[in-house]
C-alpha positions in Angstrom: -0.8 -12.0 -1.0 0.9 -13.8 -3.9 4.7 -13.7 -4.0 4.8 -11.6 -0.8 8.5 -11.2 0.1 8.0 -11.9 3.9 11.7 -12.3 4.6 12.8 -9.1 2.8 13.4 -5.6 4.2 10.5 -3.4 5.2 11.2 -1.2 2.1 11.0 -4.3 -0.2 7.8 -5.5 1.5 6.2 -2.1 1.3 7.2 -1.6 -2.3 5.7 -5.0 -3.1 2.4 -4.0 -1.5 2.5 -0.7 -3.4 3.2 -2.3 -6.7 0.5 -4.9 -6.3 -2.1 -2.3 -5.4 -1.1 0.1 -8.3 -1.2 -2.8 -10.7 -4.6 -4.0 -9.5 -6.0 -0.5 -9.4 -4.9 0.5 -12.9 -6.2 -2.8 -14.3 -9.5 -2.5 -12.5 -10.7 1.1 -12.5 -14.3 0.2 -11.9 -13.5 -2.1 -9.0 -11.3 0.6 -7.6 -14.1 3.1 -7.8 -16.4 0.7 -6.1 -14.0 0.1 -3.2 -13.7 3.9 -2.7 -17.5 4.3 -2.7 -18.0 1.4 -0.3 -15.4 2.8 2.1 -17.6 5.9 2.7 -20.9 4.1 2.7 -23.0 3.9 5.8 -24.7 0.8 4.5 -21.9 -1.6 4.9 -22.5 -4.2 7.7 -19.9 -4.9 10.4 -19.6 -8.4 9.1 -18.6 -7.1 5.6 -16.2 -4.7 7.2 -14.6 -7.6 9.1 -14.3 -9.7 6.0 -12.6 -6.9 4.1 -10.3 -6.2 7.1 -9.3 -9.9 7.1 -8.6 -9.9 3.4 -6.3 -6.9 3.7 -4.7 -7.9 7.0 -1.1 -8.3 5.5 -1.5 -5.1 3.6 -2.5 -3.1 6.7 0.2 -4.8 8.8 2.9 -3.6 6.4 1.5 -0.1 6.3 1.4 0.1 10.1 5.0 -1.2 10.2 6.1 1.5 7.7 4.5 4.2 9.7 5.7 3.0 13.1 9.0 4.8 13.1 8.1 7.8 11.0 6.2 11.1 11.4 2.9 9.2 11.4 3.8 7.0 14.4 1.4 8.8 16.7 -1.5 8.7 14.3 -4.0 5.9 14.1 -3.1 3.1 11.6 -6.0 4.2 9.4 -4.4 7.5 8.9 -1.3 6.0 7.3 -3.5 3.8 5.1 -5.4 6.9 4.0 -2.2 8.7 3.1 -1.2 5.7 1.0 -4.6 5.6 -0.6 -4.4 9.3 -1.5 -1.0 9.0 -3.0 -1.9 5.8 -4.8 -5.0 7.4 -6.3 -3.0 10.2 -7.6 -0.5 7.8 -9.0 -3.2 5.7 -10.8 -4.8 8.9 -12.2 -1.5 9.9 -13.8 -1.0 6.4 -15.1 -4.4 6.5 -16.7 -3.5 9.9 -18.3 0.0 8.8 -19.4 0.0 5.0 -19.8 3.4 5.1 -21.4 4.9 6.3 -18.1 3.6 3.5 -15.8 7.0 2.7 -14.3 7.9 6.3 -13.7 4.6 7.2 -12.0 4.6 4.0 -9.9 8.1 4.6 -8.7 7.5 8.3 -8.0 4.3 7.6 -6.1 6.0 4.9 -4.0 8.9 7.2 -3.2 6.5 10.0 -2.1 4.6 7.5 0.1 7.7 6.0 1.6 9.1 9.5 2.5 5.7 10.6 3.8 5.5 7.7 6.3 9.1 7.0 7.2 10.9 10.4 7.4 
């Protein structure tokens, strides 16, 4: 992940991942839709799933670390990722509706996610 702040706090690392994902998702709505559809497809091979997992390894590691001490600590890692995905989708939908409020929605979405997994 480009410019990943590996030596920074968990909050900073998680915010970095969040911001990168929101930026990518809002810039690539068709790719984002494709990723959502592929996630629920039963036609994806194990090899492809492994390739995707490797590509998002750092992303998932940060999400697992975020959730490790919070209310989701007893849930499978995929649960925290799904929570993030749901909040991120909502954030990106609002950004699409109100493009003049990108910063506000991105910040609010991150704060909601952070509190959901760390409190």
